[in-house]
N, C-alpha and C positions, 0 to 999 in steps of 0.2 A: 263159666270161668271160675276157677278155684282161686280164692283170695288167701293171702297170707295173714298171719296175726297182725303184722306191722301195718298192712294195708287197711285192715278193719279198724284198728285203733286210730290210725291217722284220719280215717273218715269220720269216726266218732268224735275226734277232737275238733272237728269243724262245726259240731252241733252245739249251740249255746242254749243254756237255760234262758228263756226270754225275759225272766224277771231278775235273775241273779247276774246276768251278763258275763258268765264264765262258761267254759265248755264243760260238758257233762262228765268227761273223764277226770278233769282236774277236781271237779266237785265231788268225786267219788260216787256218782250216781249210776255208773255202769258196773253192775255186780257180776255179770256172767256173760260170756260170749262163747257160742258154739258154732264151728265152721264145718260144713259138710259139703265139699265141692262148691257149687254155686249158691248153696243155701246158707244163710247166716241167721242164727237165733241170738237175740240179745235180751237180757233182763236189765231193765232200768228202774232204779229205785227213786221215786219222787220224794221231795222233801216234806210233803204234806199230802194226806189223802184228799184234801180239798184243792189240790193244785189247779188253778184256773187255766193253765197253759198245757195240760197234758196232751191234748189233741195236737197242739203245735209241735211239742217235743216228739210225739210219735210220728208225725208227718215228716219232720226234719231228719230224724234218724233213718227212716225208710229212704228218703230222697238221697241222703249222703251215702248210704251203703250201695244203693243202686247205681249212683254216679261212679262209685269206685269199682263197679263190675259185678255186684251181687245179682244173681238171677231172681231169687226170692228172699224176702226178709220177714222174719217172725219176731214180734216184739212182745215181751211180757212186762207189763207195768205193775210195780208194787209201790208201797209207800211206807215211809218211816219218818214220823215227825221228829225233827231235830230240836234239841235244846241249844243253849248257848255254846259257843265255840270252846270255852273253858267250862267243863261241867261244874255246876254249883255244888258247894258243900255246906249249904245253909241248913235251916231247920226244916225245910221241905225238899230234901234232895230227890224224892221220888216223883216230883212234879217237874216236867220239862219246861213248861212255859206258864207263867202267871200273868194274866192280862186283866188290868183294871178297867172297868167301864164306869165313866164318870160324866157329870154334867154340871154346868154352872148354876143351874136352877132346877127346881122341881117341876114336875108336870110335863116334861118333854119326852117321856117314854123311855127313859134310861133302863129301867128294869125290864121292860118289854124287849128292848134290843139285846140286853145281856142274856136273857133267857133264850131268845130265838137264835142268837149266835151259838150258844152252847148246844142247842138241839141240832142246828145245822152242821156244826163240826162233828157231832156224833153221827149224823146221817152219812157223813163222808167216810166214816170208819174210824175216827179218832176216839181215844179214851178221854172223856171230858168230865170235869167236876164244875160245880156251880156253888159259889159261896155268896149267900145273901148278906152283904155287909151293911145294908141300909137299916141300922139298928133302931132308928126312930120310926120308920114306916115300912116294915117288912111286908112286901106284897107277894113274895114268892109262894107262900103256902096256898094262896088262892090260885095263882097262875099255874102252879105245878099240880094242883088237885090234891094237896096233902094237908089241907086245913084240918086241924084237930088231931093229926097223927103225931105221936111222940116217937122220936128216933130210938133205935135200939142202942144198947151200950155194950161195949166189950172191955171188961175191966173198968178202968177209969176213963175210957175214951168213948166218945160218941161215934157211932157208925153213920155215915151219910145215908140219907134216903136214896134208894136206887129207883128212880122214876123216869119214865120216858127214855131209858137207856143212859141217863147221866147220874152222877153221884152228887147229890144236892144237900146242902146244910143251910138252914135258916134259923135265925133267932126267933122267928115267929112260931117255930115248933116247940120252943122251950119256955114261952111265957103264956100267961093267961090270955085267951082270945079277946080281942077288942079292948084290952087294957092298954092305956097309953104308957109308953116308957119315958118317964120323967127323970132323965139322967143328965147330970152335968158332964162336961167333956171328959174328965178322967174316967168316969164310970163307963162311958160309951167306948173309950179307947180300950179299957180293960176287957170289956165284954167282947169286943171285936177280936182282940189278940187271943183271948182264950178260945173263941170259937174257930178261929182260923188255924192256929198252930198248936195250942196247948192241949185242948180237950177233944180234938177231932182226929180220927184215924183215917186219913186220906189214903186211898190206894195209889198205885202207879198211874199217873195221868199224863197225857200228852198236853192237855190244856186245862188250866184252872181259871175259870172266869169269875172275877170278883165284882159283884154289883155294889157300888159305893153309894153312900148318901150323897145327895146333891150338895154343891157348894165346895168350899175350900177349907173345911174345918178340920177337926181333930182326927177323924177316922181316916181320911185320905192321907194325912200327914203320917199317921201311924203305919199305914200299909207301906208307904214308900220308904220309910225308915226301917221297917221290919224285914222286908224281903227285897231282893233284887228282882224287879219286875222285867219281863220281856218288853212291856210297854203298856200304854194306856190308849183307850178309845174314848173320844169325846162325842156325846150325843147332843144335838141341838135341833130346834125347829127353825124354819127359815127366817122368821122375822128378826129385825135388828136387836130388839130388846133381849131375846134369848141368845143371840149370837154374842152380844156384849159380855154376858155372863159366861158363855162357853169359852170365850177368849181368856177370861180371867182364870178359869179352870185349867186351860191349856198352859198358861204361863206358870201356874202353880206347879204342874208336873215338870215343866222344863227346869224350874228353879230347884226342884228336888232330884234333878238328873234322871228323870224317867222319860224314856223315848216315847214319842207320840206315834202310834201305829196308824192313826187316821181319824177322820171325822165322819159321822153319820148324820144325814138329814132325815129326821123322823117327821111324820105328818107332813110330808113334802107337798102333797096336793090331794084333792078328793076326787074320786071317780064316781059320778052320779049314775043312777040306774040306766039313764039313756046313753051312757058311755062317754059323756063330755067330762073334761077335766077342769076342776076349779082350784085356783091357787089361793086358798083361803088365807094362808100365812105369808104369801110372797115367795113362791117356789124358787129354789136355786141359791138362796143366800148362803147356805153352808158350803156349797161347792165353791162359790166365789171367795169366801173367807179362807178356805183351805188353799186355794190357788194363790191368794195374796200373801199368805203366810208360809208358803212353800211346804205345806203339809199334805200327806196322802188324803185323798177323798175316797171313802169306802163305798158310798152309794146312798141312794135315797129310798125311803120306805113310805109309800103313799098311805093315805088313810083308807083302810079297808074295814068294812063292817065285820067281816069274818075274823079279823085280828082281835077286835074287841070281844066278840062272842067267845072265841076259843080261849082267850085269856081268862075271861070270867068263869068259864066252865072247867078250867084246869086241863085243857087239851091243846097244848102248844104244838104238838106234833101234827095236828090237823092243819096248821098254817102252811104246811108243806104238801098238803094233799088235796085241799078243797078248792082253792082258787089258783089257777096257773099263773096269773099276774102277781099275786102275793108271793107265791113260791119263787118266782123268778127274781123278784126284788130282794127277798131275804137271802137267797142263794148267792146273789151277786155280792152282797155285803160280806157273807161268809167266805166266799172264794177270795175276795180282795184282802180280807183280814188275814187269811191263811197265807197268802202271798207275802204280805208285809212281815209276818212273823218269820217266814223263811228268809227273807232279805236280812232281817235283824240277826238271824242266827247263821248267816253265811260263813262258811269256813272252807278251807282247802285241804282236805285230808288226803293222805296217801290212798290211792284207789284200792279197794278191796275187790279184786277182780280175779275170776277164774276163766281161763280160755281152754276149750277142749276141741 
């Protein structure tokens, strides 16, 4: 049965993006349609390469077109990370999405989450940058495997390290190793601003992940006032003491009009060598907090020995290859975060569509 253009488009308008809750035609995701008798070829552009629902979209497009009378359906899925609906004209216009990763207190694995989110988004095909904004305790040189390496300079600008496929900048590369940074607030603010925007030559990026110092001090305030963020991710461990501080950090971002993209529960539980799971810190507290506050919950990361070993050895990419359960936990957080970013940037553009 040969379908008309109108029939194909009507069928595609019945397919909703399961996260954005609008049809894929109105969202501008249908980029090309080719009709040849009973055969229909469609190119669908996802809003993120880490789209957690791409299999659902592919299935629904196929079902809708076959219901309309198509004999065979071929779907090409591409991806283009979207920035805000109104393009930014600020001091980092080449960066589509700036995501802060914060925590109410230290020791909850905030930097570990920030790094692995960056690696995970890169593995999905995105262009990713990582800014180590923890000026008092930069741990990225160790976790990235660049300890002792000085970044290259282009003119008056620092060039980010290109490591594990991401563009990374850390103040730990610019100061003497193992020397404490004894700075008052204004000094930390100034160093952070210089490293983020003044003295670094960032390339075009889909995501820039900014690892913040813990707490609600000067550096998070500077970031929120300096740049329009896509949103913030809050990292916590399950016990109430950590959650109390995480809630304070969450309220800080809200008061600064920064959207909350979600909460991550790190060190959620421990898997013993015999396979049994132990809830050392009281598993599930972060998810319950997110539900109570009406915030997205991005997922839980259990305690894995491999995660610690790979971080100490500067091999974060191994977290996605050595242990299937660790890989699954990290990828769930990455997919959910990518989905929340897409929701935040939801827009209804005029479809850029070619039908042949």
